[in-house]
C-alpha positions as CSV (number, residue, x, y, z in Angstrom):
1,X,1.2,-4.9,-16.5
2,X,3.1,-7.3,-14.2
3,X,2.3,-8.1,-10.6
4,X,5.1,-6.0,-9.3
5,X,3.6,-2.9,-10.9
6,X,0.2,-3.5,-9.3
7,X,1.9,-4.1,-5.9
8,X,3.8,-0.8,-6.3
9,X,0.5,1.0,-6.9
10,X,-1.0,-0.5,-3.8
11,X,2.0,0.4,-1.8
12,X,1.8,4.0,-3.0
13,X,-1.8,4.2,-1.9
14,X,-1.0,2.7,1.5
15,X,1.9,5.2,1.8
16,X,-0.5,8.1,1.2
17,X,-2.7,6.7,4.1
18,X,0.3,6.2,6.4
19,X,1.5,9.8,5.8
20,X,-1.8,11.1,7.2
21,X,-1.4,8.9,10.3
22,X,2.3,8.7,11.0
23,X,1.9,7.5,14.6
24,X,-0.1,4.4,13.6
25,X,1.8,1.1,13.4
26,X,1.2,-0.8,10.2
27,X,2.6,-4.3,9.8
28,X,3.1,-6.3,6.5
29,X,1.4,-9.7,6.8
30,X,3.2,-12.2,4.6
31,X,1.0,-15.1,5.6
32,X,-2.2,-13.9,3.9
33,X,-2.7,-15.5,0.4
34,X,-2.8,-12.1,-1.4
35,X,-0.3,-10.0,-3.2
36,X,0.1,-7.4,-0.4
37,X,-1.5,-7.4,3.1
38,X,-1.1,-4.7,5.7
39,X,-2.5,-5.2,9.2
40,X,-3.1,-2.1,11.4
41,X,-3.7,-3.5,14.9
42,X,-5.6,-1.9,17.7
43,X,-3.3,0.7,19.3
44,X,-3.5,4.2,20.8
45,X,-5.5,6.2,18.3
46,X,-7.2,3.1,16.8
47,X,-10.1,1.3,18.4
48,X,-10.5,-1.5,15.8
49,X,-8.1,-3.7,13.9
50,X,-7.9,-2.9,10.2
51,X,-6.6,-4.8,7.2
52,X,-5.7,-3.3,3.8
53,X,-4.7,-5.6,1.0
54,X,-4.2,-6.0,-2.7
55,X,-5.9,-9.1,-4.1
56,X,-6.4,-10.6,-7.6
57,X,-3.7,-8.3,-9.0
58,X,-5.7,-5.1,-9.1
59,X,-8.2,-5.0,-6.2
60,X,-7.6,-2.7,-3.2
61,X,-9.4,-4.1,-0.1
62,X,-10.4,-2.5,3.2
63,X,-11.8,-4.5,6.1
64,X,-12.8,-3.7,9.7
65,X,-14.9,-6.0,11.9
66,X,-17.8,-7.2,9.6
67,X,-17.2,-4.6,6.9
68,X,-15.2,-5.4,3.8
69,X,-15.1,-3.5,0.5
70,X,-12.9,-3.5,-2.6
71,X,-11.9,-0.8,-5.1
72,X,-10.7,-1.7,-8.5
73,X,-8.8,-1.5,-10.7
74,X,-5.9,0.0,-8.8
75,X,-4.7,1.4,-12.1
76,X,-7.6,4.0,-12.0
77,X,-6.5,7.1,-10.1
78,X,-10.1,8.0,-9.2
79,X,-10.6,4.6,-7.6
80,X,-7.3,4.8,-5.7
81,X,-8.2,8.3,-4.4
82,X,-11.6,7.0,-3.3
83,X,-9.8,4.1,-1.5
84,X,-7.3,6.4,0.3
85,X,-10.2,8.8,1.3
86,X,-12.3,5.9,2.7
87,X,-9.5,4.3,4.7
88,X,-8.1,7.6,5.9
89,X,-11.6,8.9,6.7
90,X,-12.2,5.9,8.9
91,X,-8.8,5.9,10.6
92,X,-9.0,9.6,11.3
93,X,-12.4,9.2,12.9
94,X,-14.4,11.2,10.3
95,X,-16.1,8.2,8.8
96,X,-17.9,5.3,10.5
97,X,-19.1,1.8,9.8
98,X,-22.7,0.9,10.6
99,X,-23.4,-2.8,11.0
100,X,-26.9,-4.2,10.8
101,X,-27.8,-7.3,12.7
102,X,-30.6,-9.8,12.7
103,X,-30.3,-11.6,16.0
104,X,-26.6,-12.1,16.6
105,X,-25.8,-12.3,12.9
106,X,-24.4,-9.3,11.0
107,X,-26.4,-9.0,7.7
108,X,-24.6,-6.0,6.2
109,X,-22.2,-3.2,7.0
110,X,-22.0,0.3,5.5
111,X,-19.1,2.7,5.4
112,X,-20.6,6.1,5.9
113,X,-19.4,9.7,5.8
114,X,-21.1,12.7,7.4
115,X,-23.4,14.9,5.3
116,X,-23.6,18.7,5.6
117,X,-27.1,18.3,7.0
118,X,-25.8,16.4,10.0
119,X,-26.7,12.9,8.7
120,X,-24.7,10.1,7.2
121,X,-24.2,9.1,3.5
122,X,-23.2,5.5,2.6
123,X,-20.0,5.2,0.6
124,X,-20.1,1.5,0.2
125,X,-21.7,-1.7,1.7
126,X,-20.8,-5.2,2.3
127,X,-23.4,-7.9,2.6
128,X,-23.4,-11.2,4.6
129,X,-25.6,-14.2,4.1
130,X,-27.7,-14.8,7.1
131,X,-30.1,-17.6,7.8
132,X,-31.1,-16.1,11.1
133,X,-34.9,-16.3,11.6
134,X,-34.7,-13.9,14.5
135,X,-37.0,-10.9,14.3
136,X,-34.8,-8.9,16.6
137,X,-32.9,-6.3,14.6
138,X,-30.2,-4.0,15.8
139,X,-27.3,-1.8,14.7
140,X,-23.8,-1.3,15.9
141,X,-21.6,1.7,15.1
142,X,-17.9,1.1,14.5
143,X,-16.0,4.3,14.6
144,X,-12.6,5.5,15.5
145,X,-13.8,8.7,17.2
C-alpha cells in the first residue's frame, strides 16, 4: 500500500471525528515531520489544544497536554474505530485524561472513560521518564467538560 492510501485512511478517520464536532476549527499543520498533522487549537468548546496525526505510514496519533497515544495499523477498522471513539470522546467531554505527577514532572497520563458504576476505566496510557526524587505526588484532570 502506498503512502497516499494510508493518508486517505487517516483523513477519513479525522473526517468522522470532525462530523461529530462541526463547530470545531481544525487546521492542517504542514510543518510537522509526519504524513498528516491536524491541530485543533483552544477555542469555544475546547479547553485544551489537541493534535491528531499520521506517523510512520500507518500509526494514528492523539495528543493533549502530557498525554500521547497511538493506534495502529490504520488499515485495521477496529483500531480506527477505537481511535475515532477515543478522540471524539475527549473532544465531546465524555472522556478525560488523568495526569500523574511526581513533584512538577508528569510521570504518566491515562485516557479514561466513565464506567457504569460511576468510576473511570483506562483506555490507554502514556509514560514519561522522570528522574524527579520528589516524594510529593499529585494528579491533574484534563477534561473538555
